[in-house]
N, C-alpha and C positions, 0 to 999 in steps of 0.2 A: 272386568269389562275389557281390559287390555288383551287378555287371553281370548275372550269371546269375540273380539273384533277379528282376531286372526282365524277364528273358527266360527264363522258366521252361522253355520248350520245349527248351532246350539241356541241361537237367539230367535225370538219371534221375527217374522218377515218384516213387519213394520219397524221394529227396533233396528234391525240390521240395515235397512235402507236409510233410516234416520242417521245412524252412526256414520254411514258412508258419506252423507252430506255434511256432517258436523265435524270436519277435519280439525277445526280450531279448538275442540273441546279436549281438555286434559282432566282426567278424573283420577284422584289418588284415594285409595281406600286403605284404612288402617283397622278395619273391623270385619265382621262377617260379610258375606256377599249381600249386595243391595237387595232390598225388597223392591218390588215393582213400583211402589209409590215413589220411592226415591228416584228410580229411573225416569218415571214420568215427569218428575219435577226437573230433572236434568234436561230432558228434551224440550220442555216448555221454555226454560230459560234460554237454551241454545237457539230455539226458533225465534225468540225475541231479540237475539243478539246481545243478551246481557253479559256483562263481565263481572257480575256480582259474585261474592263468595258466600256459599251457604254453610253456615257454621253449625257446630253441635248445639249451640244455644237454641236454635230454632227447633231442632229435633234431636234428642239424645241418641236416638237409634240411627240417625242419618250420618253416614261417613262424611268427612270433610271434602267439599267439592270446590274446585277452583277453575275458572274459565279465563282464557286469554286468546289473543289472536295468534298468528303463526310465529310471532316473536315472543311467545310466552316464556317465562322463566322456567317452565317445566317442559318445553318442547325439546326434542332430541337434537343432537348435533349431527351435522352432515358427515358422511363417511370421510371426506377430506379433512375436516376439522377434527373429527375423532382420531384420525391418524396422527395429527400433530399433537393431540393430547397424549396419545399413547407414547409418542417419542419423547414428549416432555417428561413423562413418568420414568422412562428409561434413563434419561439424562440426570434426573434427580437421584435416582437409585445409584447411578454410576459414580457421581461426583460428590454427593453430600453424605456426611455421617448420619447415622440413624437417629442420634440424639439431637442433631442440629446445633451442637455446641460450636462456638467460634465461627458461626456462619452469620453473615450480615447481608440483609437485603436493603438497598437504598431505594426508598419509595418517594415519589413526588405526588402520589395519589392520582396519577393519570389512569385512564381506563386500562391500559396494559398492566400497570402495577397492581391494580385492584383485581384483575383477572388472575394474576400470579398468586395473590393471597387466597383467592377463592379456590384455585386448583390445589394449593397446598393444604388448605383446610379439608377439602374433600378426599384427597388421595394420600397425604402425608401429614396427618395432624400432629404426630409426635415430633417430627422435624420442625414444623411450624412453631410448636410450643417451645422448643428448645432454642430456636434461632432468634436473632434480633431483627426487628424492623427499625430502620433508622430514618427519621424524617427531619428535615431542616426547615425551620420557619425563618425565612430571610427577612421577615418584617415587611415584605412587599408582595406577599402572596395574595391571590384573589380571596375574598371572604368565603366564596363558595367552595374553595379548595379545603378550607379548614372544616367546613360543614361536612364535606364528603369524607374527609379523614375520620371524623367522629363516627360516621355511619359505617365505614369499613371496619374500624376498630371494634365497634359494638357487634356488628353482624358476625364477624369471624373470631370474636373473643381473643383478639390479639392487639395488645397495646404497643404503640411505637415508642421508641426512645427518641424524644424530641430534643433538638439542639438549636440554639439561636446564636447570632453573632456575639462575640465575647463581650460580656458586661452590658448586654442590651436586652431589654424585655419589652420594648415597644418601638414603634417607628420614630417616635419623638426622641428617644434615647439614641437610636441609630443616627439620626440626623445631627444631633448634638455632637456626637463623636466623630462621624465620618462626613457629614454634610449631605447635600441634596444628591440623590442618585443620578440625576440628569447631568450633574457636573462632575461626577466621579468617572475615572477611567474604568472601562468595563471589566478589564482584567483585575483591577483592584476590588471592584464590587464583588466579582466572583470569589475572590480569595477570602475577603473578610466575612462575607455573608453565607458562603457555601463551603468552600474548601477547608478553611480553618475549623469551623464547627464540625464538619464531617470527619476531619482527622482526629478531633477530640473524641468523637463517638467511636471511631474505629479502635482507638487506644483503649477506651473504656470497655469495649466489647471483646477485646483481645482477638481481633479479627484474624482468621486464617483464610477463609474463602469469602469473597465478595460476590454478591448476586446483583445483576442489573436487569432492568426491564427494557433494554434496547432491542430494537428489531431491525432486520436487514432492509425492510422496505421504507424505513423512515427517512433516509438521506443517502446521497451518493457515498458519503464517507463511511456508511455502515453496511454497504452492499456486500462486502466480503467478511462481515462479522462472524467470527467463530463462536460456536456454542460454548466451548471451553478454551480459555486462554491460559495455557499451563504456566507460562512464565509469570503471569500476573496473578495466578490462582483466582481467576475471575470466571464466573459462570453466567452465561447469557441465555437462559433457557427459553426465552420468548423470541429469540432471534428468527426462527423460521415462520412465526405467525405473521399474518398480514393485518392491516387495519380492518379489513372485512372479517377476518377470523375473530378479532377482538370484539367487535360490536355484536357479532353473531353469538359469541359466548356470553357476553353481557346480557343479551336479550333472552337467551335460553336458560340462563341460570340466575337471573335477577341480581347481577352484580351491581352494587352502588357505583354511580358515576357522578361527575361534577354536574350540578344543575345548570351551570353555564352553557352546557350543550343544548339547553332547551330554547335558546334565543336565536332569532334570525334578525339580521340587520339589512333592511331593504333600502336600496339606493337607486337614484335615477341615472347615475353615471359612476364609473369606477373611481375609487379613492386610492391613491398611492399607498402602498403598504407601510411606508415609513411615516405616514401621517395618521394612520388609523388608531393610534393611541391617544390622539388629541381629543379634548372635550368639544361638545357642541358640533359634532359632525353632521353633515346633511344626509342622515339616514333615519329610518324608522325602526326602532327596536321592538320586536314582536315576540311575546311569550308563546311558544308553540305548545306548551303543556306537556311536552315529551322530548326526548333527545331528537335532534334534527334528522338523524338517519331513519327515524321511524315515520317522519312526515312525508306526505305526498309532495310532488312538485308544486301543486297549487297551494298547499299549505305553507310551503317554504316561501314561494314568491308572491303569494297573494293574488287577488283578483280585482283589477287587472294586474298581470304579473309585473314585478319590479324588473328593471333592466339588469341589476346586479344584486345578488344576495350573498351576504357573508355570514359565516358561523364560526364559533370557536371549536377547533378540533383538538387543541392542546392548551394546557395552562401552566405557565411558568410564573415569572414575576410580572406584575401588572404593567411595568414600564417597558418590558421587552417582548410582550406577547400581544398579538392582534388577531382579529378574526380573518378568515380566509374564505375563498369560495369552496363549496362542498367537495368539489373534485380534487382540490389541491392536497398536497401532503400535509400531515400534521406539523412537520417541522417548518413548513413555509411561513407559519405565523410566529415563529420563535426567533429572537435575536435579529429582527428585520433591520434594525438600525446599526448593526454591528457586523464586523468582518469575521463571523464565526457561525457555526451551526450547533455547537455543543456548549454546555456550561462546564465550568472548571472541574466539577466533581468527577467527570469521566476522563479528564485529561491532565489535570494539574497536580503535580507532586511536590512542588516547592512554591515559593511565592512567585515563581515564573508564570507567565501567561499561558493560556491554553495554546496548543499548536494552531497554526494558521488555518482558518476554516473550522476549527473546533475539535477535530479529531486527528490523531497521528495516523497517517496512512501506512498500512503494512500490506504490500502486494505479494509477499512470498507465499506460494502455494504450499500448504502444510501436508496435504494428502499425496503420497507417492503415486498412487494409481491415477489421480487426477492430473498430476504433473506429466506422467508418462503419456496419458491420452492427449494432452495438449501438444506435446512434442510430435506424436504420431500424426496429428492433424495438420501439421505445418506444410504449406505449399512451397516455401523457399527458406533458405538459410542465409543469414547475413553475418559476416565477420565484422565486428565492431572495431573502430579505432579507439585510442585511449580517451579522447574527448567524449565520444559517445558512451563508452563504458562508464565514465564518471557520471553522466546523466542517468544511466540505468541504475547505478548505485543510489543516487539521490531520489529517484522515483520509487523504487521498490521498497526502500527503507523509510520513506516519509520525510526526507529532508526537503522535498519540494511539495509537501502537503499544502493545499488539498488536491494536487494533481494526482490522477490515477493512471496516467500514461502520457505518451508523447502527445502534444497538442494537435487536435484536429484543426481543420481550416477555420472554423468559427472561433475557436479559442485563440488560435494564432493571430487572426485579424484583430480580435478584441484587445489582446495584450499589446500588439505592435502599435495600434492607433491610440489606445487609451490607457495602457498600463493597468488594465483590469480584465479579469476573466468575465465571461458572459454573465455569471452570477453576481458580478460587481465587486468581487473580492480583489483587493490590490495584488498585483503580481508584476515584478520589475521587468523580466526579460522572457522572451519566448523560449520554450523548451521543445526542440524539434529533432526528429531523426531524419537526417539528410541522406539522399541516395542519388547516385549518378544515373542509375538505370532502374526503372520500375517495371520492366517487362517481366511477365510471368507472375505479376501480383495484381489482384483486383480487390476492390472493396469487399470486405467480408472474409478475405483470406487470413490465415494465421501465418506469421513469419517467425522463424526461430532465430534468436539473437545469440551469437557466440562471442566469447572474449577469452583470450589467452588459452585456447584449447578446451573451453568448457561451455556447455549450454547454460546461459544465465537467465534468459527470459523468453517468453512468447508474446508477440505483439499481435493483437487483433486489429488488422489494418482496416479501420472504418473510414479513413479519409486519406486519399492520395491526391496531392495537389502540387502545382508549380507556383511558388511564391514570387512576388515582385521584390527582389532582394534590394533594389535601389531604394524602394520605399522603406523596407525594413531597416536598412542602414541609416537612412535619414532620420527615421522616427526613434530608433533604439539607441543609436550611437551619436546622434546629433550631426552626422556628416555622412556623405556618400563618397568621400575622398579615399582613394586607395592608399593614401599615406597613413591612414589609421590601420595598424597591423591586423586587427580583427575584421575590419571591413574588407581588407584585401583578402583575408582567408575566406570570409563569407562569400564574396563574389567570384574570386578567381580559383579557389581550391575546393570548396565544399560542394556537395551534390546539388543539382538543379531542382530536385524534387524533394518534397517532405511527405513522410508517411506518419499519420497520427492514429491513435487508438489506445484502447485499454491495454495495460501491461500485466502479465502474469509472471511473477518472479519465480524462477526455478532455484536459484541460489544467489546470494549476494556476490556481485563481482569482486574478485580478489586482486590486490595490487601488491607491489613489492615492498609495501610498508604496512604497518598495522592501521586499521581503520576502526572507527566506532560509529554505530548507528545512533540516531536520535534517542531511541528507546534505551540503548545501553548507557548513553551519557546521562539521560534523565534519571535512570535508576541509581546513579552514583552521586547525584546532587542531594545534599542534606535538605530536609524539609524546613521551610520557614526562612530561607535565606535568599536574598537577591543574588542574581547571577549576572556578572558583567562579562560580556564576550569580546574577544579581540581577534580580528581576522587579519592575517598578513600573508604575503607571498614571498618574503625574503627572510634570510637569517635574522634572528633577533640580536641586535647590538645593544650597547649600554643605554643609548637614548631611548630605545623602544622599551627596555626593561624598566627604566625610571618612570616612563609613562604608565606602564602597567601597575607599578607600585602606587602611583598617585591615584589611579582610577579605583583600585581596590580599597585604598584608604578613604577616598572621598565617599564611596557608597558603603555606609557603615555595616560592618559584620557581613560582608558579602563574600561570594566565591568568585574568583577570577578564572574564566574559562579561556585558555589560550587555544585558539581553534584555527590553525593555518590551513590554507588550501594547498594541496600537494599535487594537483593534476597539471596538465599542460598550461603554460603561461606564455608571455611574449619573449621574443629573442633577447638575449642579454641578461635575463633573470637567472638566478641560481637554480640548478636542476632540482627537481622534487626530491629525489632520493638523497641527494647531498644535504638538502635542507632538513630532511627528517633526521639525519645523523646529528646535525647541529642542535635541533630541538631536543633530541633525547639526551645529548650531552649537557645541555643547559638545564633540562628538567632535573637530572640527577645531581647537578651541581647546586641547585637552589631549593630542592624540595624540603630539606630540613628547616631552612630559614623561612620559607614561604609555603607552609602546608595548606594554605587556603587557595593555592593555585591548582587548577586542573588542566590537563593537556589532552587534546584529542585531535586526530588528523582527518581531514576531509578530502575525499577524492572529488575535486571540482575543477573544471576548466575555466580559468579566468577569461573574461570577455573584454576587460578594459573599457567598460561602458560608462564609467564615471558615475553620475548621479543615479541612473537607473540601476546600475549594478549594486550601488549602496543599498537600495531597497531590496534587491534580491538577497543580499547577504543578511539583511535584517530579518527577512522572512525565514531564511535557513536557520539562523541562530535562535529565532523565536521557536522554531520546531525542535531545536536541540535543548530548549528549556531556559534560554536567557531572558532576563528582564531588562537588561541594559546592553547597549552596543556602542563600542568605541569607534568613532569615525574621525580619523586624523586628516591632516592636510593632504590633498591630492589623492584621496582614496580611489582606487580602481582607475586612476588616470593614466594617460599615455601621451606620447609626443609624436609629432610627424616624423616619419622615417626619412624625410628629405630635409626639412628645415629645422627640426628639433623643437618646434613650437608646441605648446600644450594645447590639447583639444578641449580641455575643461578648465574652469576657474579653480583656484586653489581650494576654495571652500564650497564649491557647488554641491559636492556630495553631502557635506554636513548640513547645508540648508535644506536639501531635499529630504534627508533623513529626518530632520526636525519637523518638517512640514507634515509628514505622514506618521510620526511617532505615536500620536494619540490613537489613530485608527488601528495601528498594529499592536497597541498595548505595550509598547516598549519605550524606554528612555534613551535618548541619544546622549552619550557622554563624549564630549569633544574637548580636545586640548590643542594648544599650540605646539609648535616644535619645542622639544626639550634641547637646551644647548649647554655646553660645558664651559664653566667660567673659572675653573681652577680647582686644585685639590681640596681647598678649604670648604667651599660651598658645593662643589660638584655640579650637578645638573639643576637648572631652573628653567622656567618658561621663558621663551624668547623675549616677550614684552617686558617681563620683570628685569631681565638683563639690560635691556635698552633704557628703562626708566632709571636704573641704578648706575648706568654708565659702565657696566661691567665689560671687560674685554672677553669676547667669545672666541674660544679655540675651536677651529673647524678642521674637518678632514672630509673632502668630497668623495663621492662614490667612485669617481674616476681615479682619484689618487689612491683610494683604498685598493681597487683592483690592480693598479700598477704595482703597489707595494707587495700585494699577494704574489703576483707573477714573478717579481724580482727578488722575492724572499727577503724583503727589507722589513725593518721593525714596524710593528703596528701597535700604537700605545694602548694600554689596557683601559684607559678612560674611554676609549672609543669602542672596543670590542672585547668580548670575553676570550681569554686565551684558548679555552677548549674549542670554541667556535672557529677561531683563526687556524688552529692546528688541523681541523677537519677540512677546511676550505683549501689550505695549502697542499694537503695530501691529495686532494682530488684534482688539483691543477686546472688545466683548461677544460677538463671534462665537467667541471662544476657549473659551467655556464651553458644555458640553453642556446642552441644554434638558431 
């Protein structure tokens, strides 16, 4: 009949006309050509709109006939979707071994995951047979997810390797061991319920290549997702598919999906997303009898129509997933009460929390032809200063995740006024590209950014605006006084205009010292260990080092990440290059005794913004893989250039860090000043010295500098000899002007 439809002259006229009208009929024949009685039965059923199946039981000579609407699982794919399937096949052939060995697919039984399994069974059955499907039962999945999993396993004859949280086989056991999920830190929940079981599964499977079901259209953090991530040996074959593609394939091929898609939640008024997980909400739950995307608008909204209708587009854990409006993204209903958009499986390699926003941003353009085209399309070229180059480094490499470029006006205003991005994610300071002159640039233009004689990025200038810098100073720095060194630079020296938009990295900006990206540092962190990060902008003296030893010792079996900022800072500080020399000398001097210490250098321009900069540093270290962050006395503080008075309280940064630690999934580790009480006891916390009446030996920063310049003795209880030698050799050049 399929051939006859294409050559209608071979059919009787009445049958040809009938087939022309019955576009929803799909007929599969596995036997000899139909007898006319069979065709008449088909036409009668089609005329009645029947969706029944006529089986061989009714008539042994009658071929199997199935009817469906335009969404039938036997309908053909659109040319566009077929093109993506063809590309999928090429990607699988290119990157996966023919036997599927050491290949792991992480499935959450979402529609996209199930389509992947269906595609593999149809086109690559041997690879599917040889590879591993890994599924994690967190003990908090929707019951319908487990039903869907069984349907997929049965239909495609592929059993998953299931893992659960360590020593837990039920939710009751989970709660006995870990407590109520509502009271757990979200990063801790991710680790114990997903990441640790997943790591066990990968080890058992001897994983070489990991496959995910992530797609580019799911979230801003995935928009630049590569199909193949060579450094990670990760394949994202569904990346080019859209939600529309997925449901079209589901309908065309009869792929099992979660029955939770079948329900509509009708409301008289909107319900805040962060409350949609609560019981007894003022909505009416309606079973549509089919996935919501197959329903008409009237079926979805009812009659009379509801003001708001929600549906489940995705399914994670019950306490972090809520229904959304049909037009919203799948990810809009995930992690709505948390500052992230990804679970830890895609992001977490140690007991460290996921990067801020859920995914580690990587804006470096991998395709040379694409990079060349971006450069050719630029309307203007800008030479960056060191401060701006540091920001570009942090943006293109993900230190500022979830940012994907310099802030546009709406992002800038939201962060300045509320310390949050428009998506409500915490963010300490605005990240902006300032310009003195914006002539020759209009919204939509591309701007080439150069640093140290090299093209480093292309900026899509989507937003060009003139900020109120007095408001910015007051909100961000807590003062509009020009006696604050960064406020002075902001108002008197930096450009009057800001240009915001998405950034495309051409290469990571290079500096006169070694740098490490978040991905590079995370790759070096051992699995299963807490990571305590320490940020500083000065050489490390004995008191600092004693603090680091205490912190590493207090957080059991942890890694200590020494992560100094090496970009521009305030006048009077030690120059960045000189500081790098002191760090390298100290690293070499101590690495045998303290192998648990890791050293990495960050190109970052200090803002001296006190409490708000403490949040910025926590976010950066979170992106670098830290679970804990040391905040000392006067962190990121500064003094009046006229009176010498402090702009912030001694412990303001600590208190602000502790206030937001839970939201960031980090722990603030704070200590008092370490003071020297003599050779027998060495260094102790200042309060202990006072309680015990110990005499504290001090050497002020001013006296230290004087002795350096005068080549006078500096006691080894105060500073490492190797550090002192480097500072003396540098002389006055060691200090920032």
